[in-house]
N, C-alpha and C positions, 0 to 999 in steps of 0.2 A: 403621737408616736406610732399609733396603730395605723393611721392613714398614711404616714410617710413610709412605714415599713411595707405596707401593702403596695404602694406605688413603686417602691424600689424592687420588690419581688416580682411584680407584674412586668416591669420594664426589663429586668434581668432575664425573665423567662422567655423574652423575645429573642434572646441570643442562644447559641448552642450551650446547653447546660452541661452535658457530659455526665461523668460519674466520678467517684472519689479517686479512682486510679487514672482517669483521663479527663481532667476538668476542662470545661469549655469556658468561654468568656462570660457566660451568664451564671456560672456556678456560685461564685462568691456573692454577687448581688442577691441571688435568690436566698442563700444561706443567711446573709446579714439582714435582709428584709424580713425573713421569717423570724429571726431572733428579735428584731425590733418589735414585731407584732406580739410575740410571746411576752417580752418584757413590758410592753405597754399594757397588755391585758393584766399582767400580774400587778403592775402599779395601780391600775384602775380597781382591781379586786381588793387591794389592801388599803386604798385611800380612805381616810377618815371623812365622814360626812358631817357637815355643819361646822360651827365655830370650834376653835380649840377649847377643850374643857378647862384648861388652866388660864384661859383669857390672854394668852400671849399674842402680841401683834405679829403680823407676818414679817419674815426676815428679809426685808427689801434690800438691806445692805449686802447680805450674802448673794442674793440674786444679781444685784448690780455689779458687784465685784467679780463674780464668775463670768458674767457676760462681758464685762470690761476686759477681763483677762484674755478671753477668746478674741475679742476685737483687737486688742493690742498685739496678740500673736500674729493675726492675719496681716495687719498693717506693717508691723516691724519685721515680720518674716520676709515680706516682699522688699521693703525699703531699708532694712537695717541688718538683716542676716540672722543666723541661728542664735547667737549669744544674746543680743539685745531682745530678740523676740521671746526667747525662753525665759530670761530673767524677768522681763516686764509681765509676762503672762502669769508666772508663778507668784511674783510679788503682789500683783493686783488681786489675784484670786485668793491668796492667803490673807489679805486684809479683810476678806468677807467674814472671817471668823472673829467674833468680838473678843475672844480670849487671846488672839495674837497681837503682839506689839509690832511696831514698825521694824524694830531690830530683828525680831524673830522672822518676820516675813522676808526681810532682806537676806538673812542667813539661809533660809530655806531656798530663796531664789538663787543665791550663789551656789548652793550645794546641788540643786537640781540642774542648773545650767552647766556646771562642771561635769556632772554625771552624763548629761545629754551630749555634750561635746565629746567626752571620752568614748561613749558608746557609738554615736553616729558618725562623727568625723574621723576619730582615731581608729576605733575598733572595727567598724564596718566599712570604712573608707567611702561613705556616701558623699556625693558631691553637694554637700550643704555648706555654703560659704559661712564661716564664722561671723564675718562682717561684710555687709554689702551696702554701698552707698548709692541709692537711686534705683 
């Protein structure tokens, strides 16, 4: 995260950065890159060393579901539209929590999808197609 943030910040600094009142094209990449570096350093500083003292195994299910949710959003966002992409992303990611049932994950997926559609398509009138085939 620190390396990626550094790369984003350096790349953004190659553009006109400007100021808070007159932002240039490089302003936001520099800000986001800096934030990524700071958060990465905080994560590194607070990370536990060695094995988990409670002997718990790694949460591979959580990792796999979160990454699967992101991948589903990317694929379905391009080939299916906002509604299938949002639902699949939330549903798959929610299954990463061992305490969630399939029903709870589906209800969360429906709620977040509806909220996203209302905010982005209805409220902000962004050109996000609810459904796209191909």
